[in-house]
N, CA, C, O and the ligand as a Tripos MOL2 file, in Angstrom:
@<TRIPOS>MOLECULE
protein
  261   259    66     0     0
PROTEIN
NO_CHARGES

@<TRIPOS>ATOM
      1 N          84.4520  182.5500   27.6750 N.3       1 MET1
      2 CA         83.3220  182.6480   28.6120 C.3       1 MET1
      3 C          83.8670  183.0100   29.9900 C.2       1 MET1
      4 O          84.8160  182.3990   30.4800 O.2       1 MET1
      5 N          83.2450  184.0190   30.6050 N.am      2 GLN2
      6 CA         83.6530  184.4560   31.9340 C.3       2 GLN2
      7 C          82.4010  184.5690   32.8140 C.2       2 GLN2
      8 O          81.3060  184.8350   32.3180 O.2       2 GLN2
      9 N          82.5760  184.3680   34.0980 N.am      3 LEU3
     10 CA         81.4660  184.5800   35.0350 C.3       3 LEU3
     11 C          81.3770  186.0670   35.3440 C.2       3 LEU3
     12 O          82.3460  186.6800   35.7940 O.2       3 LEU3
     13 N          80.1920  186.6440   35.0950 N.am      4 CYS4
     14 CA         80.0060  188.0860   35.2530 C.3       4 CYS4
     15 C          78.8530  188.3720   36.2070 C.2       4 CYS4
     16 O          77.9820  187.5300   36.4270 O.2       4 CYS4
     17 N          78.8670  189.5700   36.7620 N.am      5 THR5
     18 CA         77.7180  190.1000   37.4830 C.3       5 THR5
     19 C          76.9410  190.9920   36.5100 C.2       5 THR5
     20 O          77.5170  191.8640   35.8600 O.2       5 THR5
     21 N          75.6420  190.7640   36.4190 N.am      6 LEU6
     22 CA         74.7940  191.5040   35.4680 C.3       6 LEU6
     23 C          73.8340  192.4190   36.2310 C.2       6 LEU6
     24 O          73.5510  192.2030   37.4100 O.2       6 LEU6
     25 N          73.3370  193.4500   35.5280 N.am      7 TRP7
     26 CA         72.2530  194.2670   36.0790 C.3       7 TRP7
     27 C          70.9860  193.4170   36.0200 C.2       7 TRP7
     28 O          70.6090  192.9260   34.9570 O.2       7 TRP7
     29 N          70.3340  193.2490   37.1680 N.am      8 GLY8
     30 CA         69.1130  192.4410   37.1980 C.3       8 GLY8
     31 C          67.8870  193.2890   37.4600 C.2       8 GLY8
     32 O          67.7280  194.3710   36.8940 O.2       8 GLY8
     33 N          67.0340  192.7900   38.3140 N.am      9 ASP9
     34 CA         65.7820  193.4570   38.6520 C.3       9 ASP9
     35 C          66.0020  194.3430   39.8780 C.2       9 ASP9
     36 O          66.0930  193.8500   41.0020 O.2       9 ASP9
     37 N          66.0880  195.6750   39.6450 N.am     10 MET10
     38 CA         66.4230  196.5800   40.7390 C.3      10 MET10
     39 C          65.3030  196.7180   41.7590 C.2      10 MET10
     40 O          65.5310  197.2300   42.8550 O.2      10 MET10
     41 N          64.0830  196.2650   41.4170 N.am     11 SER11
     42 CA         62.9950  196.3140   42.3750 C.3      11 SER11
     43 C          62.9000  195.0450   43.2210 C.2      11 SER11
     44 O          62.0430  194.9240   44.0970 O.2      11 SER11
     45 N          63.8040  194.0990   42.9350 N.am     12 ALA12
     46 CA         63.8050  192.8480   43.7010 C.3      12 ALA12
     47 C          64.3590  193.0840   45.1090 C.2      12 ALA12
     48 O          65.1080  194.0300   45.3490 O.2      12 ALA12
     49 N          63.9750  192.2090   46.0200 N.am     13 ASP13
     50 CA         64.4120  192.3610   47.4110 C.3      13 ASP13
     51 C          65.8130  191.8110   47.6260 C.2      13 ASP13
     52 O          66.5710  192.3290   48.4450 O.2      13 ASP13
     53 N          66.1450  190.7860   46.9070 N.am     14 ARG14
     54 CA         67.4170  190.1080   47.1570 C.3      14 ARG14
     55 C          68.5220  190.6210   46.2330 C.2      14 ARG14
     56 O          68.2910  190.8810   45.0520 O.2      14 ARG14
     57 N          69.7120  190.7610   46.7860 N.am     15 ALA15
     58 CA         70.8510  191.2070   46.0040 C.3      15 ALA15
     59 C          71.1450  190.2550   44.8600 C.2      15 ALA15
     60 O          71.6150  190.6700   43.8010 O.2      15 ALA15
     61 N          70.8640  188.9630   45.0790 N.am     16 SER16
     62 CA         71.1500  187.9920   44.0320 C.3      16 SER16
     63 C          70.2210  188.1550   42.8360 C.2      16 SER16
     64 O          70.5310  187.6850   41.7410 O.2      16 SER16
     65 N          69.0620  188.8300   43.0400 N.am     17 ASP17
     66 CA         68.1640  189.1300   41.9270 C.3      17 ASP17
     67 C          68.5050  190.4870   41.3100 C.2      17 ASP17
     68 O          68.3220  190.7010   40.1110 O.2      17 ASP17
     69 N          69.0000  191.3920   42.1420 N.am     18 GLN18
     70 CA         69.3780  192.7280   41.6370 C.3      18 GLN18
     71 C          70.6520  192.6440   40.8110 C.2      18 GLN18
     72 O          70.7910  193.3080   39.7840 O.2      18 GLN18
     73 N          71.5690  191.8250   41.2750 N.am     19 TYR19
     74 CA         72.8440  191.6520   40.5730 C.3      19 TYR19
     75 C          73.1230  190.1700   40.3590 C.2      19 TYR19
     76 O          74.0040  189.6040   41.0060 O.2      19 TYR19
     77 N          72.3800  189.5430   39.4600 N.am     20 PRO20
     78 CA         72.5770  188.1020   39.2380 C.3      20 PRO20
     79 C          73.9230  187.8230   38.5940 C.2      20 PRO20
     80 O          74.4730  188.6610   37.8790 O.2      20 PRO20
     81 N          74.4400  186.6430   38.8560 N.am     21 GLN21
     82 CA         75.6920  186.2220   38.2040 C.3      21 GLN21
     83 C          75.3600  185.2610   37.0700 C.2      21 GLN21
     84 O          74.4510  184.4390   37.1850 O.2      21 GLN21
     85 N          76.0980  185.3720   35.9860 N.am     22 ALA22
     86 CA         75.8650  184.5040   34.8390 C.3      22 ALA22
     87 C          77.1300  184.4600   33.9960 C.2      22 ALA22
     88 O          77.9780  185.3490   34.0760 O.2      22 ALA22
     89 N          77.2410  183.4180   33.1900 N.am     23 ASN23
     90 CA         78.3640  183.3220   32.2690 C.3      23 ASN23
     91 C          78.0950  184.1650   31.0310 C.2      23 ASN23
     92 O          76.9920  184.1510   30.4850 O.2      23 ASN23
     93 N          79.1110  184.8960   30.5970 N.am     24 VAL24
     94 CA         79.0000  185.7210   29.3890 C.3      24 VAL24
     95 C          80.1960  185.4040   28.5060 C.2      24 VAL24
     96 O          81.3200  185.2790   28.9930 O.2      24 VAL24
     97 N          79.9510  185.2750   27.1990 N.am     25 CYS25
     98 CA         81.0300  184.9070   26.2910 C.3      25 CYS25
     99 C          81.9770  186.0960   26.0470 C.2      25 CYS25
    100 O          81.6210  187.2510   26.2770 O.2      25 CYS25
    101 N          83.1550  185.7880   25.5900 N.am     26 ASP26
    102 CA         84.1740  186.8270   25.3870 C.3      26 ASP26
    103 C          83.7160  187.8770   24.3740 C.2      26 ASP26
    104 O          84.0300  189.0600   24.5080 O.2      26 ASP26
    105 N          82.9710  187.4310   23.3610 N.am     27 GLU27
    106 CA         82.4790  188.3670   22.3420 C.3      27 GLU27
    107 C          81.5650  189.4190   22.9660 C.2      27 GLU27
    108 O          81.6880  190.6080   22.6710 O.2      27 GLU27
    109 N          80.6480  188.9800   23.8280 N.am     28 CYS28
    110 CA         79.7170  189.9120   24.4680 C.3      28 CYS28
    111 C          80.4630  190.8260   25.4390 C.2      28 CYS28
    112 O          80.1620  192.0170   25.5220 O.2      28 CYS28
    113 N          81.4210  190.2860   26.1650 N.am     29 ILE29
    114 CA         82.2070  191.1200   27.0810 C.3      29 ILE29
    115 C          82.9200  192.2210   26.3040 C.2      29 ILE29
    116 O          82.9270  193.3860   26.7010 O.2      29 ILE29
    117 N          83.5250  191.8160   25.1780 N.am     30 LYS30
    118 CA         84.2380  192.7730   24.3360 C.3      30 LYS30
    119 C          83.2680  193.8030   23.7590 C.2      30 LYS30
    120 O          83.5430  195.0030   23.7360 O.2      30 LYS30
    121 N          82.1220  193.2930   23.2940 N.am     31 HIS31
    122 CA         81.1300  194.1340   22.6460 C.3      31 HIS31
    123 C          80.6020  195.2090   23.6150 C.2      31 HIS31
    124 O          80.3610  196.3470   23.2130 O.2      31 HIS31
    125 N          80.4280  194.8390   24.8860 N.am     32 HIS32
    126 CA         79.8190  195.7530   25.8540 C.3      32 HIS32
    127 C          80.8520  196.5400   26.6640 C.2      32 HIS32
    128 O          80.4900  197.3880   27.4790 O.2      32 HIS32
    129 N          82.1200  196.2610   26.4420 N.am     33 ALA33
    130 CA         83.1710  196.8570   27.2840 C.3      33 ALA33
    131 C          83.1110  198.3820   27.2700 C.2      33 ALA33
    132 O          83.3550  199.0190   28.2950 O.2      33 ALA33
    133 N          82.7870  198.9730   26.1190 N.am     34 ASP34
    134 CA         82.8180  200.4290   26.0000 C.3      34 ASP34
    135 C          81.4410  201.0540   25.9640 C.2      34 ASP34
    136 O          81.3240  202.2720   25.8290 O.2      34 ASP34
    137 N          80.3830  200.2440   26.0820 N.am     35 SER35
    138 CA         79.0410  200.8110   25.9470 C.3      35 SER35
    139 C          78.5170  201.2730   27.3000 C.2      35 SER35
    140 O          78.7560  200.6420   28.3300 O.2      35 SER35
    141 N          77.7940  202.3920   27.2710 N.am     36 GLU36
    142 CA         77.2950  202.9770   28.5080 C.3      36 GLU36
    143 C          76.1130  202.2000   29.0800 C.2      36 GLU36
    144 O          75.8970  202.1900   30.2920 O.2      36 GLU36
    145 N          75.3620  201.5590   28.2130 N.am     37 ASP37
    146 CA         74.2100  200.7990   28.7010 C.3      37 ASP37
    147 C          74.5200  199.2950   28.7300 C.2      37 ASP37
    148 O          73.6700  198.4550   28.4340 O.2      37 ASP37
    149 N          75.7480  198.9960   29.0910 N.am     38 SER38
    150 CA         76.1500  197.5940   29.2010 C.3      38 SER38
    151 C          75.3400  196.8550   30.2430 C.2      38 SER38
    152 O          75.1030  197.3770   31.3320 O.2      38 SER38
    153 N          74.9090  195.6380   29.9220 N.am     39 PRO39
    154 CA         74.2080  194.8220   30.9350 C.3      39 PRO39
    155 C          75.1530  194.1960   31.9430 C.2      39 PRO39
    156 O          74.7140  193.5480   32.8930 O.2      39 PRO39
    157 N          76.4590  194.3870   31.7370 N.am     40 ILE40
    158 CA         77.4540  193.7490   32.5980 C.3      40 ILE40
    159 C          77.9380  194.7480   33.6660 C.2      40 ILE40
    160 O          78.4040  195.8400   33.3400 O.2      40 ILE40
    161 N          77.8200  194.3590   34.9260 N.am     41 VAL41
    162 CA         78.3210  195.1860   36.0300 C.3      41 VAL41
    163 C          79.8140  194.9790   36.2100 C.2      41 VAL41
    164 O          80.5880  195.9310   36.3120 O.2      41 VAL41
    165 N          80.2000  193.7070   36.2460 N.am     42 ALA42
    166 CA         81.5880  193.3650   36.4880 C.3      42 ALA42
    167 C          81.9010  191.9740   35.9610 C.2      42 ALA42
    168 O          81.0370  191.0980   35.9260 O.2      42 ALA42
    169 N          83.1290  191.7900   35.5590 N.am     43 VAL43
    170 CA         83.6100  190.4560   35.1780 C.3      43 VAL43
    171 C          84.2960  189.8610   36.4040 C.2      43 VAL43
    172 O          85.2760  190.4160   36.9000 O.2      43 VAL43
    173 N          83.7820  188.7350   36.8910 N.am     44 ASN44
    174 CA         84.2560  188.1800   38.1560 C.3      44 ASN44
    175 C          85.4280  187.2170   38.0040 C.2      44 ASN44
    176 O          86.2780  187.1110   38.8890 O.2      44 ASN44
    177 N          85.4630  186.5250   36.8840 N.am     45 GLY45
    178 CA         86.5310  185.5400   36.7460 C.3      45 GLY45
    179 C          86.1390  184.4690   35.7670 C.2      45 GLY45
    180 O          85.3450  184.7000   34.8550 O.2      45 GLY45
    181 N          86.6950  183.3030   35.9590 N.am     46 SER46
    182 CA         86.5260  182.2640   34.9570 C.3      46 SER46
    183 C          85.1400  181.6350   34.9850 C.2      46 SER46
    184 O          84.4480  181.6190   36.0030 O.2      46 SER46
    185 N          84.7730  181.1210   33.8260 N.am     47 TYR47
    186 CA         83.5260  180.4150   33.5710 C.3      47 TYR47
    187 C          83.1940  179.4140   34.6730 C.2      47 TYR47
    188 O          84.0640  178.6700   35.1270 O.2      47 TYR47
    189 N          81.9310  179.3990   35.1030 N.am     48 ASP48
    190 CA         81.4770  178.4750   36.1350 C.3      48 ASP48
    191 C          80.2620  177.7230   35.6090 C.2      48 ASP48
    192 O          79.1980  178.3090   35.4070 O.2      48 ASP48
    193 N          80.4260  176.4200   35.3870 N.am     49 SER49
    194 CA         79.3670  175.6220   34.7530 C.3      49 SER49
    195 C          78.1000  175.5390   35.6140 C.2      49 SER49
    196 O          77.0330  175.1940   35.1050 O.2      49 SER49
    197 N          78.2060  175.8500   36.9100 N.am     50 SER50
    198 CA         77.0050  175.7940   37.7440 C.3      50 SER50
    199 C          76.0280  176.9070   37.4030 C.2      50 SER50
    200 O          74.8830  176.8820   37.8550 O.2      50 SER50
    201 N          76.4630  177.8900   36.6090 N.am     51 TYR51
    202 CA         75.5820  178.9600   36.1430 C.3      51 TYR51
    203 C          75.0770  178.7120   34.7370 C.2      51 TYR51
    204 O          74.5210  179.6100   34.1050 O.2      51 TYR51
    205 N          75.2670  177.5010   34.2430 N.am     52 GLY52
    206 CA         74.7720  177.1480   32.9220 C.3      52 GLY52
    207 C          75.9020  177.1230   31.9180 C.2      52 GLY52
    208 O          77.0020  177.6020   32.1930 O.2      52 GLY52
    209 N          75.6280  176.5670   30.7600 N.am     53 GLU53
    210 CA         76.6710  176.3640   29.7580 C.3      53 GLU53
    211 C          76.5170  177.2970   28.5780 C.2      53 GLU53
    212 O          77.1750  177.1140   27.5540 O.2      53 GLU53
    213 N          75.6400  178.3140   28.7080 N.am     54 GLU54
    214 CA         75.4070  179.2460   27.6070 C.3      54 GLU54
    215 C          75.6450  180.6800   28.0620 C.2      54 GLU54
    216 O          75.4660  181.0160   29.2330 O.2      54 GLU54
    217 N          76.0530  181.5180   27.1130 N.am     55 CYS55
    218 CA         76.1760  182.9400   27.3750 C.3      55 CYS55
    219 C          74.8000  183.5070   27.7460 C.2      55 CYS55
    220 O          73.8150  183.2490   27.0540 O.2      55 CYS55
    221 N          74.7350  184.2690   28.8220 N.am     56 ALA56
    222 CA         73.4570  184.8220   29.2760 C.3      56 ALA56
    223 C          72.9250  185.8780   28.3250 C.2      56 ALA56
    224 O          71.7330  186.1840   28.3590 O.2      56 ALA56
    225 N          73.7790  186.4450   27.4730 N.am     57 LEU57
    226 CA         73.3710  187.5510   26.6010 C.3      57 LEU57
    227 C          73.0350  187.1050   25.1830 C.2      57 LEU57
    228 O          72.0190  187.5230   24.6280 O.2      57 LEU57
    229 N          73.8720  186.2640   24.5950 N.am     58 CYS58
    230 CA         73.6080  185.8460   23.2100 C.3      58 CYS58
    231 C          73.2880  184.3650   23.1050 C.2      58 CYS58
    232 O          72.9520  183.8830   22.0240 O.2      58 CYS58
    233 N          73.3860  183.6360   24.2070 N.am     59 GLU59
    234 CA         72.9780  182.2280   24.2980 C.3      59 GLU59
    235 C          73.8310  181.2940   23.4550 C.2      59 GLU59
    236 O          73.4000  180.1950   23.1050 O.2      59 GLU59
    237 N          75.0470  181.7360   23.1280 N.am     60 ILE60
    238 CA         75.9510  180.8170   22.4620 C.3      60 ILE60
    239 C          76.4050  179.7710   23.4920 C.2      60 ILE60
    240 O          76.6110  180.0940   24.6620 O.2      60 ILE60
    241 N          76.5580  178.5200   23.0470 N.am     61 HIS61
    242 CA         76.9500  177.4550   23.9520 C.3      61 HIS61
    243 C          78.4790  177.4770   24.1440 C.2      61 HIS61
    244 O          79.2300  177.8760   23.2540 O.2      61 HIS61
    245 N          78.9030  177.0390   25.3240 N.am     62 ILE62
    246 CA         80.3340  177.0400   25.6430 C.3      62 ILE62
    247 C          81.1440  176.2860   24.5730 C.2      62 ILE62
    248 O          82.2820  176.6550   24.2800 O.2      62 ILE62
    249 N          80.5600  175.2420   24.0010 N.am     63 SER63
    250 CA         81.2770  174.4430   23.0210 C.3      63 SER63
    251 C          81.4300  175.1580   21.6740 C.2      63 SER63
    252 O          82.2460  174.7620   20.8420 O.2      63 SER63
    253 N          80.6320  176.2190   21.4680 N.am     64 GLU64
    254 CA         80.6780  176.9460   20.1900 C.3      64 GLU64
    255 C          81.5270  178.2030   20.2780 C.2      64 GLU64
    256 O          81.7690  178.8750   19.2750 O.2      64 GLU64
    257 N          81.9800  178.5150   21.4950 N.am     65 GLU65
    258 CA         82.7200  179.7640   21.6410 C.3      65 GLU65
    259 C          84.0870  179.6780   20.9600 C.2      65 GLU65
    260 O          84.8490  180.6440   20.9830 O.2      65 GLU65
    261 ZN         77.5660  186.1340   24.2490 Zn       66 ZN66
@<TRIPOS>BOND
     1     1     2 1
     2     2     3 1
     3     3     4 2
     4     3     5 am
     5     5     6 1
     6     6     7 1
     7     7     8 2
     8     7     9 am
     9     9    10 1
    10    10    11 1
    11    11    12 2
    12    11    13 am
    13    13    14 1
    14    14    15 1
    15    15    16 2
    16    15    17 am
    17    17    18 1
    18    18    19 1
    19    19    20 2
    20    19    21 am
    21    21    22 1
    22    22    23 1
    23    23    24 2
    24    23    25 am
    25    25    26 1
    26    26    27 1
    27    27    28 2
    28    27    29 am
    29    29    30 1
    30    30    31 1
    31    31    32 2
    32    31    33 am
    33    33    34 1
    34    34    35 1
    35    35    36 2
    36    35    37 am
    37    37    38 1
    38    38    39 1
    39    39    40 2
    40    39    41 am
    41    41    42 1
    42    42    43 1
    43    43    44 2
    44    43    45 am
    45    45    46 1
    46    46    47 1
    47    47    48 2
    48    47    49 am
    49    49    50 1
    50    50    51 1
    51    51    52 2
    52    51    53 am
    53    53    54 1
    54    54    55 1
    55    55    56 2
    56    55    57 am
    57    57    58 1
    58    58    59 1
    59    59    60 2
    60    59    61 am
    61    61    62 1
    62    62    63 1
    63    63    64 2
    64    63    65 am
    65    65    66 1
    66    66    67 1
    67    67    68 2
    68    67    69 am
    69    69    70 1
    70    70    71 1
    71    71    72 2
    72    71    73 am
    73    73    74 1
    74    74    75 1
    75    75    76 2
    76    75    77 am
    77    77    78 1
    78    78    79 1
    79    79    80 2
    80    79    81 am
    81    81    82 1
    82    82    83 1
    83    83    84 2
    84    83    85 am
    85    85    86 1
    86    86    87 1
    87    87    88 2
    88    87    89 am
    89    89    90 1
    90    90    91 1
    91    91    92 2
    92    91    93 am
    93    93    94 1
    94    94    95 1
    95    95    96 2
    96    95    97 am
    97    97    98 1
    98    98    99 1
    99    99   100 2
   100    99   101 am
   101   101   102 1
   102   102   103 1
   103   103   104 2
   104   103   105 am
   105   105   106 1
   106   106   107 1
   107   107   108 2
   108   107   109 am
   109   109   110 1
   110   110   111 1
   111   111   112 2
   112   111   113 am
   113   113   114 1
   114   114   115 1
   115   115   116 2
   116   115   117 am
   117   117   118 1
   118   118   119 1
   119   119   120 2
   120   119   121 am
   121   121   122 1
   122   122   123 1
   123   123   124 2
   124   123   125 am
   125   125   126 1
   126   126   127 1
   127   127   128 2
   128   127   129 am
   129   129   130 1
   130   130   131 1
   131   131   132 2
   132   131   133 am
   133   133   134 1
   134   134   135 1
   135   135   136 2
   136   135   137 am
   137   137   138 1
   138   138   139 1
   139   139   140 2
   140   139   141 am
   141   141   142 1
   142   142   143 1
   143   143   144 2
   144   143   145 am
   145   145   146 1
   146   146   147 1
   147   147   148 2
   148   147   149 am
   149   149   150 1
   150   150   151 1
   151   151   152 2
   152   151   153 am
   153   153   154 1
   154   154   155 1
   155   155   156 2
   156   155   157 am
   157   157   158 1
   158   158   159 1
   159   159   160 2
   160   159   161 am
   161   161   162 1
   162   162   163 1
   163   163   164 2
   164   163   165 am
   165   165   166 1
   166   166   167 1
   167   167   168 2
   168   167   169 am
   169   169   170 1
   170   170   171 1
   171   171   172 2
   172   171   173 am
   173   173   174 1
   174   174   175 1
   175   175   176 2
   176   175   177 am
   177   177   178 1
   178   178   179 1
   179   179   180 2
   180   179   181 am
   181   181   182 1
   182   182   183 1
   183   183   184 2
   184   183   185 am
   185   185   186 1
   186   186   187 1
   187   187   188 2
   188   187   189 am
   189   189   190 1
   190   190   191 1
   191   191   192 2
   192   191   193 am
   193   193   194 1
   194   194   195 1
   195   195   196 2
   196   195   197 am
   197   197   198 1
   198   198   199 1
   199   199   200 2
   200   199   201 am
   201   201   202 1
   202   202   203 1
   203   203   204 2
   204   203   205 am
   205   205   206 1
   206   206   207 1
   207   207   208 2
   208   207   209 am
   209   209   210 1
   210   210   211 1
   211   211   212 2
   212   211   213 am
   213   213   214 1
   214   214   215 1
   215   215   216 2
   216   215   217 am
   217   217   218 1
   218   218   219 1
   219   219   220 2
   220   219   221 am
   221   221   222 1
   222   222   223 1
   223   223   224 2
   224   223   225 am
   225   225   226 1
   226   226   227 1
   227   227   228 2
   228   227   229 am
   229   229   230 1
   230   230   231 1
   231   231   232 2
   232   231   233 am
   233   233   234 1
   234   234   235 1
   235   235   236 2
   236   235   237 am
   237   237   238 1
   238   238   239 1
   239   239   240 2
   240   239   241 am
   241   241   242 1
   242   242   243 1
   243   243   244 2
   244   243   245 am
   245   245   246 1
   246   246   247 1
   247   247   248 2
   248   247   249 am
   249   249   250 1
   250   250   251 1
   251   251   252 2
   252   251   253 am
   253   253   254 1
   254   254   255 1
   255   255   256 2
   256   255   257 am
   257   257   258 1
   258   258   259 1
   259   259   260 2
@<TRIPOS>SUBSTRUCTURE
     1 MET1         2 RESIDUE 1 A MET
     2 GLN2         6 RESIDUE 1 A GLN
     3 LEU3        10 RESIDUE 1 A LEU
     4 CYS4        14 RESIDUE 1 A CYS
     5 THR5        18 RESIDUE 1 A THR
     6 LEU6        22 RESIDUE 1 A LEU
     7 TRP7        26 RESIDUE 1 A TRP
     8 GLY8        30 RESIDUE 1 A GLY
     9 ASP9        34 RESIDUE 1 A ASP
    10 MET10       38 RESIDUE 1 A MET
    11 SER11       42 RESIDUE 1 A SER
    12 ALA12       46 RESIDUE 1 A ALA
    13 ASP13       50 RESIDUE 1 A ASP
    14 ARG14       54 RESIDUE 1 A ARG
    15 ALA15       58 RESIDUE 1 A ALA
    16 SER16       62 RESIDUE 1 A SER
    17 ASP17       66 RESIDUE 1 A ASP
    18 GLN18       70 RESIDUE 1 A GLN
    19 TYR19       74 RESIDUE 1 A TYR
    20 PRO20       78 RESIDUE 1 A PRO
    21 GLN21       82 RESIDUE 1 A GLN
    22 ALA22       86 RESIDUE 1 A ALA
    23 ASN23       90 RESIDUE 1 A ASN
    24 VAL24       94 RESIDUE 1 A VAL
    25 CYS25       98 RESIDUE 1 A CYS
    26 ASP26      102 RESIDUE 1 A ASP
    27 GLU27      106 RESIDUE 1 A GLU
    28 CYS28      110 RESIDUE 1 A CYS
    29 ILE29      114 RESIDUE 1 A ILE
    30 LYS30      118 RESIDUE 1 A LYS
    31 HIS31      122 RESIDUE 1 A HIS
    32 HIS32      126 RESIDUE 1 A HIS
    33 ALA33      130 RESIDUE 1 A ALA
    34 ASP34      134 RESIDUE 1 A ASP
    35 SER35      138 RESIDUE 1 A SER
    36 GLU36      142 RESIDUE 1 A GLU
    37 ASP37      146 RESIDUE 1 A ASP
    38 SER38      150 RESIDUE 1 A SER
    39 PRO39      154 RESIDUE 1 A PRO
    40 ILE40      158 RESIDUE 1 A ILE
    41 VAL41      162 RESIDUE 1 A VAL
    42 ALA42      166 RESIDUE 1 A ALA
    43 VAL43      170 RESIDUE 1 A VAL
    44 ASN44      174 RESIDUE 1 A ASN
    45 GLY45      178 RESIDUE 1 A GLY
    46 SER46      182 RESIDUE 1 A SER
    47 TYR47      186 RESIDUE 1 A TYR
    48 ASP48      190 RESIDUE 1 A ASP
    49 SER49      194 RESIDUE 1 A SER
    50 SER50      198 RESIDUE 1 A SER
    51 TYR51      202 RESIDUE 1 A TYR
    52 GLY52      206 RESIDUE 1 A GLY
    53 GLU53      210 RESIDUE 1 A GLU
    54 GLU54      214 RESIDUE 1 A GLU
    55 CYS55      218 RESIDUE 1 A CYS
    56 ALA56      222 RESIDUE 1 A ALA
    57 LEU57      226 RESIDUE 1 A LEU
    58 CYS58      230 RESIDUE 1 A CYS
    59 GLU59      234 RESIDUE 1 A GLU
    60 ILE60      238 RESIDUE 1 A ILE
    61 HIS61      242 RESIDUE 1 A HIS
    62 ILE62      246 RESIDUE 1 A ILE
    63 SER63      250 RESIDUE 1 A SER
    64 GLU64      254 RESIDUE 1 A GLU
    65 GLU65      258 RESIDUE 1 A GLU
    66 ZN66       261 GROUP 0 **** ****
């Protein structure tokens, strides 16, 4: 699990809504690494529990990774 920046709501006013941060599991990061329509903008670093304990894309729990 890594903390990532995702593509959000581009019509939103705030940058935090346009580019929300969320935890994404390693499988999803790997899966989207080469795809052109990846929902991931950037991988920021290590997992941060303040953003929740589940992958934002597949909803796997940190304990199941
Ligand atoms: Zn995932």
